[in-house]
C-alpha positions in Angstrom: -6.9 118.0 0.7 -3.7 119.6 1.2 -0.4 118.3 0.2 1.3 116.5 3.0 4.8 118.0 3.5 5.5 116.3 6.7 3.2 118.5 8.4 1.4 116.6 11.2 -1.1 119.1 11.9 -2.9 118.6 8.3 -5.5 116.0 7.9 -4.7 112.9 6.3 -6.6 110.3 4.8 -6.4 106.9 6.8 -5.7 104.2 4.8 -5.9 100.7 6.1 -3.7 98.2 4.6 -5.3 95.6 2.5 -5.5 92.0 3.9 -3.1 89.7 2.2 -4.6 87.1 0.0 -3.5 83.5 0.4 -2.2 82.9 -3.0 -0.7 79.4 -3.5 2.4 79.8 -5.9 3.1 76.8 -8.2 6.6 75.6 -7.7 8.8 76.6 -10.6 10.4 73.1 -10.9 8.4 70.2 -10.2 11.0 67.5 -10.6 11.6 64.6 -12.7 9.3 61.9 -13.6 9.6 58.4 -12.1 10.9 56.9 -15.3 13.6 59.7 -15.9 14.6 59.0 -12.2 14.9 55.4 -12.7 16.8 55.8 -16.1 19.4 58.1 -14.4 19.7 55.9 -11.5 20.2 52.9 -13.6 22.9 54.5 -15.9 24.8 55.8 -12.8 24.7 52.1 -11.6 26.0 50.6 -14.9 28.8 53.3 -15.1 29.9 52.4 -11.7 29.9 48.7 -12.5 32.0 49.4 -15.5 34.5 51.5 -13.8 34.9 49.1 -11.0 35.5 46.0 -13.6 38.0 48.2 -15.5 39.9 49.2 -12.3 39.9 45.4 -11.1 41.2 44.4 -14.5 44.0 47.1 -14.4 44.9 46.0 -10.9 45.2 42.4 -12.1 47.4 43.4 -15.0 49.5 45.3 -12.7 49.8 42.2 -10.3 50.8 40.0 -13.4 53.4 42.5 -14.5 55.1 42.5 -11.1 55.1 38.7 -11.0 56.7 38.7 -14.3 59.4 41.0 -13.3 60.0 38.8 -10.1 60.2 35.6 -12.3 62.5 37.2 -14.9 64.8 38.2 -12.0 64.7 34.6 -10.5 65.5 33.1 -14.1 68.4 35.6 -14.5 69.8 34.5 -11.1 69.3 30.8 -11.7 71.1 31.1 -15.2 74.1 32.9 -13.6 74.3 30.2 -10.8 73.9 27.6 -13.5 76.8 29.0 -15.6 78.8 29.3 -12.3 78.3 25.6 -11.5 79.2 24.6 -15.2 82.6 26.3 -15.1 83.3 24.8 -11.7 82.3 21.3 -13.1 84.7 22.1 -16.0 87.5 22.9 -13.8 86.8 19.9 -11.5 86.8 17.4 -14.1 89.8 18.4 -15.8 92.4 15.7 -15.7 95.1 18.1 -14.3 92.8 19.1 -11.5 92.1 15.5 -10.6 95.9 14.7 -10.7 96.6 17.5 -8.4 93.7 16.7 -5.9 95.1 13.0 -5.9 98.7 14.3 -5.2 97.6 16.5 -2.5 96.0 13.4 -0.7 99.0 11.4 -0.9 98.2 9.3 -4.0 100.7 8.4 -6.6 100.4 7.7 -10.2 101.7 4.3 -11.3 101.5 2.4 -14.6 99.3 -0.6 -14.5 101.3 -3.9 -14.7 98.5 -6.0 -15.7 95.0 -5.3 -16.8 92.5 -7.5 -14.9 90.1 -9.2 -17.1 86.6 -9.7 -15.9 84.4 -12.5 -17.2 80.9 -11.5 -18.2 
């Protein structure tokens, strides 16, 4: 036969396409065995449980720290109030302050003429 040079007038051998064979291809990746799947699943579950316990403990520690700060502030305020009340008590119980209070109310200081005796 002559060489085919895009000439349609020349005779060409008719070739029929070969029928496709049904070839079953094996999958490249079969998957994991059941044991491995269970192992991975259990390790993920254990990891999540550990993480949640650590986070809950951290949250509890943070809550306790906040409570401690609030109690410290409350203690400081109470100590300030106590100190203020003690100084006020010292001022009010001084003899000079009592004398001034009595005089402002119209009381007079007199010497006692006699000391009453009380029988037991």
